[in-house]
C-alpha positions in Angstrom: 1.0 3.5 13.0 1.6 5.5 15.7 4.8 3.8 17.3 6.9 5.5 14.4 5.5 8.8 15.3 5.7 8.4 18.9 9.4 7.0 17.9 10.0 10.2 15.9 9.6 12.6 18.8 5.3 12.8 18.5 3.6 13.2 22.1 1.6 9.6 22.7 -2.0 11.2 22.9 -1.0 13.4 19.0 0.1 9.9 17.7 -3.1 8.4 19.2 -5.1 11.0 17.2 -3.5 10.6 14.5 -3.6 7.9 14.4 -7.5 7.3 14.9 -8.4 9.8 12.7 -6.5 8.0 9.8 -8.7 5.0 10.8 -11.5 6.9 10.5 -10.9 7.7 6.5 -10.0 4.2 5.7 -13.7 3.1 7.4 -15.5 5.7 5.3 -13.3 4.9 1.8 -14.1 1.5 2.2 -17.9 2.3 2.8 -17.4 4.2 -0.6 -16.0 1.1 -2.1 -18.7 -1.2 -0.4 -21.2 1.8 -2.7 -19.6 1.5 -5.7 -18.8 -2.0 -5.9 -22.6 -2.7 -5.7 -22.8 -0.4 -9.2 -21.2 -3.4 -11.0 -18.4 -5.4 -11.6 -16.6 -3.6 -14.0 -17.0 -0.9 -11.5 -15.0 -3.2 -9.3 -12.6 -4.1 -12.1 -11.7 -0.1 -12.5 -11.5 0.8 -8.6 -9.3 -2.1 -8.3 -7.5 -1.1 -11.4 -7.1 1.6 -10.2 -5.8 0.7 -6.7 -3.0 -1.1 -8.3 -1.7 1.4 -10.5 -1.5 3.4 -7.1 0.4 0.8 -5.4 3.1 -0.2 -8.1 3.6 3.6 -8.2 4.5 3.7 -4.5 6.7 1.1 -4.3 8.8 1.9 -7.7 9.3 5.7 -7.0 9.6 5.3 -3.0 10.0 1.7 -1.8 12.5 0.5 -4.5 14.7 3.6 -3.9 14.8 3.7 -0.5 15.8 0.1 -0.5 18.6 0.4 -2.7 19.8 3.8 -0.4 19.9 1.0 2.8 21.8 -1.8 1.0 24.0 -1.1 -2.5 23.9 -4.7 -2.9 22.2 -6.9 -6.2 20.2 -8.6 -3.4 17.5 -6.0 -3.1 16.7 -6.0 -7.0 17.0 -9.9 -6.9 14.2 -10.1 -4.8 11.8 -7.4 -6.3 12.0 -9.2 -9.7 11.5 -12.2 -7.8 9.0 -11.1 -6.2 7.0 -9.2 -9.5 7.7 -13.1 -11.2 5.7 -14.9 -8.0 3.1 -12.2 -8.1 2.4 -12.4 -11.9 2.1 -16.7 -11.2 0.1 -16.6 -8.1 -2.7 -14.4 -10.3 -2.0 -16.3 -13.3 -2.6 -19.7 -11.5 -6.6 -21.3 -11.4 
């Protein structure tokens, strides 16, 4: 995480501090997630569904359009479709 910040012109110490602060918030979120997850299996399911929806929003709204800007061919589209299909198959195999 700090390498892109440093490459973007940020100083070493500032990039290190921002990376450290990001790690702290991740740890705090994991702690509260563990507390909420102990409530019930339904609560875990709700939290995972919200997290999955957030990731789909980020991928659909940010990453896919950015990949289309970088390469104008069809291979990016085909890769996205194959990725979704493989993901669906992977989670449906028992």
